[in-house]
N, C-alpha and C positions, 0 to 999 in steps of 0.2 A: 526633365520630364522622363527620360529613360530610367533614372534612379527611382522615381516614384513607382513605376511599373514593376521593377524587379524587387523592390522592398515589400510589395503586397503579394508576392508569389505564394508564400505559405498561407496567407489568408484566402487567396483564390482557390488554392488546392483544398483547403478545409471546406470552403463553400461548395465546391464541386462535389466533394464526398457527401456532404449533407444533402445536396440536391438529388444526387443519385440514390441515396438512402430513402428519401421521401418517394421517389419514383418507384423504387423496388417495393416498398411497403404498400403503396397504392395498388400496384399491379398484383401483389400477393393477395390483398384484400378482395379485389375484384375476382380473381381466380377462385378463391375459397368460396365467395358468395355464389359464383356460378356453379360450383361443384356440389354444394350442399343443397339437398332438396328443401323446398319450402314446406313449412308445417301445414298439415291438412287440418281443416276445421271440421269437427264432427257435426254432422247434420242431424236434425231431429228425426225420429223414427218415421213420422208421417207429416207432410206439409198440412197446415190447417185447410188449405184450399182443396185437398184431396179427402178430407174428413167431412162426410156429408152431414154429420151432426153439428158441425161448427157453422153457425149462421153468420158470424162476423169475425174477422181476423185482421191483424195489422202488424207492421214492422217498425212502428214509431214514426214512419214517414207518410205512409198512406194506409187507408182503411178500406177493406173490401167487405162486401155483403153479398150473401147468397139470397136471391129473391126469386119470384115466380118467373121473371124474364131471363134469369141466368145470374152471372156474377157481375157486379159493378164495383169499380174501385175509384177512390179519390186520386187526385194528382199529388205527387210528393212536393214538399217545399223546396225552395231553391238551394238551400245549403244543408239539406237533411242527410244524416248518416244512418242508413237503415240498420236495424238490429235483427236478431233472429225472429222470424214470424211466430206469432202466438195467437191462439184462439181467444177472442175477447168476449164472445157471447155464444152460448150453445143453443141449438134449436129447441124450442119449447120451454125456455127458461131464461 
């Protein structure tokens, strides 16, 4: 049994180097990811909700309407991924 352990010493040494290389690469990736700032997403000039000429707007998940009683919005779907809000209908047309 002792002969089996000593004959695998080069293999264990190689495995150990590979394991430490994976650990070092993972740590470097995490550190780089933490150091690099996230990209900023450009926002529209004005939100449709702030544009009083926009009577109805949506983001693909919910739709909002401007009425006499104020703004009313629908509820989003369960697995909806919102997009950039856009005006769907302008007031008076």
